[in-house]
C-alpha positions in Angstrom: 47.3 152.7 118.8 48.1 156.1 120.2 46.3 159.3 119.5 49.1 160.2 117.0 48.4 157.2 114.8 44.6 157.5 115.3 44.7 161.0 113.9 46.3 159.7 110.7 43.8 158.1 108.3 45.5 155.8 105.8 43.9 153.7 103.1 46.1 150.7 103.6 48.6 149.2 106.0 49.3 150.3 109.5 50.6 153.4 111.2 52.8 152.8 114.3 54.2 155.5 116.6 57.8 154.7 117.5 59.8 156.8 120.0 63.1 158.3 118.8 65.6 158.3 121.7 68.7 160.4 122.3 71.0 157.6 121.1 69.2 157.5 117.7 70.5 161.0 117.0 73.8 161.9 115.3 76.1 164.8 116.2 73.7 167.3 114.5 70.8 166.1 116.7 69.0 164.4 113.7 68.1 160.8 113.5 71.2 159.0 112.2 70.7 157.5 108.7 71.5 154.0 110.0 68.8 154.2 112.7 65.9 154.3 110.3 66.2 150.6 109.6 66.2 150.0 113.4 63.1 152.2 113.9 61.3 150.4 111.0 62.2 147.0 112.5 60.8 148.1 115.9 57.5 149.1 114.2 57.2 145.9 112.2 58.1 143.7 115.2 55.5 145.4 117.4 52.8 144.9 114.8 53.6 141.2 114.2 54.2 140.4 117.9 50.7 141.8 118.8 49.4 139.2 116.3 51.3 136.2 117.8 54.6 136.3 115.8 57.5 137.2 118.0 60.4 135.9 120.0 60.0 134.5 123.6 63.1 133.6 125.6 65.2 133.9 122.4 63.1 131.5 120.4 60.6 132.3 117.6 56.9 131.8 118.5 56.2 130.8 114.9 58.3 129.5 112.0 57.6 132.7 110.1 59.9 134.6 112.4 62.8 132.9 110.7 63.2 135.3 107.8 65.9 137.5 106.4 66.0 141.0 104.8 67.0 140.7 101.1 66.9 144.4 100.3 66.4 147.7 102.1 66.2 150.9 100.2 65.4 154.3 101.6 65.1 157.9 100.4 65.6 160.6 102.9 63.3 163.6 102.4 63.4 165.8 105.6 65.5 165.1 108.7 63.8 164.0 111.9 65.2 166.4 114.5 65.4 165.5 118.1 63.6 163.0 120.2 59.9 162.1 120.6 57.5 160.0 118.6 57.6 159.5 114.8 54.9 157.7 112.8 55.9 154.7 110.7 53.4 153.9 108.0 54.0 150.5 106.5 52.2 148.1 104.2 52.8 145.1 102.0 52.9 145.7 98.3 53.2 142.0 97.7 53.2 138.8 99.8 54.3 135.8 97.7 55.0 132.2 98.4 58.2 132.8 100.3 58.8 136.5 100.2 57.2 139.8 101.0 57.7 143.4 99.8 57.1 146.1 102.3 56.8 149.8 101.5 57.2 152.3 104.3 57.1 156.0 105.2 58.4 157.9 108.2 56.0 160.7 109.0 55.9 163.6 111.4 53.4 163.3 114.3 50.8 165.2 112.4 51.4 163.2 109.2 52.2 166.4 107.2 55.9 165.7 106.7 57.4 162.7 105.0 60.8 162.2 106.6 61.8 159.2 104.6 60.3 156.4 102.4 61.4 153.2 101.0 61.1 149.5 100.5 62.1 146.4 102.5 62.1 142.9 101.0 62.1 139.8 103.2 62.2 136.1 102.6 61.2 133.3 104.9 63.9 130.7 105.4 64.0 127.1 106.4 66.2 127.0 109.5 67.9 123.8 108.6 68.7 124.6 104.9 68.6 128.4 104.9 66.7 128.1 101.6 63.4 129.9 101.0 60.4 128.3 102.6 56.7 129.0 102.3 54.9 131.3 104.7 52.4 129.6 107.0 48.6 130.2 106.9 49.0 132.1 110.1 51.5 134.6 108.6 49.3 134.9 105.5 46.3 136.0 107.7 48.4 138.7 109.3 49.9 139.7 105.9 46.4 140.1 104.5 45.8 142.9 107.0 48.8 144.8 105.5 48.3 144.2 101.8 47.8 147.3 99.7 45.6 145.2 97.4 43.8 141.9 98.0 45.9 140.1 95.4 48.8 137.9 96.6 51.5 136.3 94.5 55.2 135.9 94.1 
């Protein structure tokens, strides 16, 4: 983790610095509203890939990578202006049999400003049927590191 994230002490979850690039900005030089979902995806993907859940040569390294976003909600608080690192603080509120509920915040590098906050709900899918499927024990082990509380359940 970088010095940016090390300086921010959080009680739960993980803080991931993510770079904002020029092409993430709108005409007013603020992060475009649609790019927040992409920046969150990058932060989550980095966290999970460092723990063995990623894609290699276009294929998932674990069955848990076959999941879909059911819901994404975001509230914008203060614009992110310009390029540079932003902190993404994320955690799991709940991790059930087949789904997970993430909460997240986009923070300034010093952690003092909340740029946006929201929720992302995912469901693991069976690749053959596209129906909900249970998470593996390996995914549960990673999810436990992100849970706000030690209780799991659907």
